[in-house]
N, C-alpha and C positions, 0 to 999 in steps of 0.2 A: 423381485429386487427392484426395490426404490432408486425411481431416479429425482437427481434434485442437479437442481441447475443456477449456480448463482454470479452475480455477475455484483462485479466492484471496479472500481477507479481509484485509481492512486496517484500522487503529484510527487516529482520531484525537484524539490527546490532547493537550491547550490546558489548559497552567497557567499561572495570571498574564503572560496573553500572548503567553505563547511556545509553540507547535508543535514536537511531537517526532518528528522526522526521524530516514534511516537516511541513511549516503552509500552509494552503490552504486560500482564501479569504471568504471560505463559502458560501452556497446557498443563503443565508438573507444578503450577508456579516459581516456574524459574523467569525470573524477566526477559523481557525479549525485545531487539527493537525490531520497529516497525515503520514502512515508509505511511507518512498521513493519506487517512484514504479509509474503503471498506464500500458497503455493501448501496445498492441501487435501491431507493424506498419504489415500489413499483407506480409506473408513468413518467418516475423521472428520468430525463438525460443526462447520460453519463458526466457532462459537462458540469451541470450542474450539480451534480452528487461530488465530483469530487473538491468543488470550491468548497460546499456545506461540511462536505469532513474535515475538511482541514480545519474550518475554523473551529469546529468543535471541537478538534481534539490540540489544536495547538493555539488557538487567540489571533491567527496571522487568517485577514483577507485577500485572497492570489489571487493572481492575473494567470489564463491561462492563456501561454505562447504557443502552445503547442501540442501534437498527440502522439509522442516516441513509439508508443507500441501495441500489440498486444499479446497477452499469458495465458495462451491457455492451460487447462490440468483437466487430465481428467483420472481417475482412482478409487477406488472399493474403500468406503470406509465403515468402520463399527459403528452402530446404533443400540439404542437400548435392548434390549433380553436377548442380546447376541446377534441381533439380525445386522443386515446386512444394508448397504445404500450405494450408487453408482453415482459417484458425485464428480459433477462439470463444472469447473471455475473458470470463468473466463474475465479479466484483467483489464479494462483499459488503460494504459500510464500513462500520463500528462507533463509536460513539463513546466512550471510554473514561478513566478513570481510574483513576492508579496508588495502586497498596492495598501496595506495600512492594518490594523488591528496591534496587539500587543503579546510575544512571547507567554504563555499562561499552561498553568494543564489541565486536563476536561477532568471535570467532577462530572461524576458517574457515570461515569462512559467503558469503553472498550479499553481505552488506555487510561494512564495512568500521570506520564511525564511527559515533557514533549520536552526539547533539544538541539540546538547547534551541534554537529558531533562532525570536529575535521574528516575530510574527505579521504586523509592517509592515514586515520584511526579504524575506519568502519571494519576492515577487515581480520580485528579484534575486537571490536564487538561481538554478543548473544546477539547475533535477530536470525530474523525469517530468508529465508533464500530468495523473499520479492524486495528482499533490500535489495542484494546483487544483481535478480535481475532488473531494476527499473534503473540502477548505474549504469548497469552495461546496455540498456537503453538508452540513456543518453552520453555516454562515452560514445560510441558508435554509429547513433542515428541510423540503423540500418532500411535502408532503401522499400526492405518489404515489412518493414513494423515488426519484426519479430528477428528474436535471436535464437540460433538453435539450443537444444538442452533445457530451454530457459522452463525448469518445472521447479513447482513450489513455490 
């Protein structure tokens, strides 16, 4: 079985009781909200990854204000021709604040819409589990940098 390691960096940006999110088309065409962020390029520092990805997906420049934690998930995923892969995702989650830029949608990327969502409305959004993991890390600030059952 092929082994795949993906490392990504995401930002939790909260301002005036709202969370900055991006919307992705979703795996089955159903749009889902995601934290701004994404995969590291080879040789790229995760700190630079999160700043680049937030700007690409939302138009904002952010200052990283802290490392909230790390989320590590391993699962078997289907690949082409019925093959399977051992997929391991390591996600670094940072806190950030806006220092410039203007809100805009990403063009030709992995997301289609960027928006501020009220924190109390997030549970009702169609979203990936990583949004919940990021918010939990932001709220709890665990000393160990991880929350239990932080899958997805």
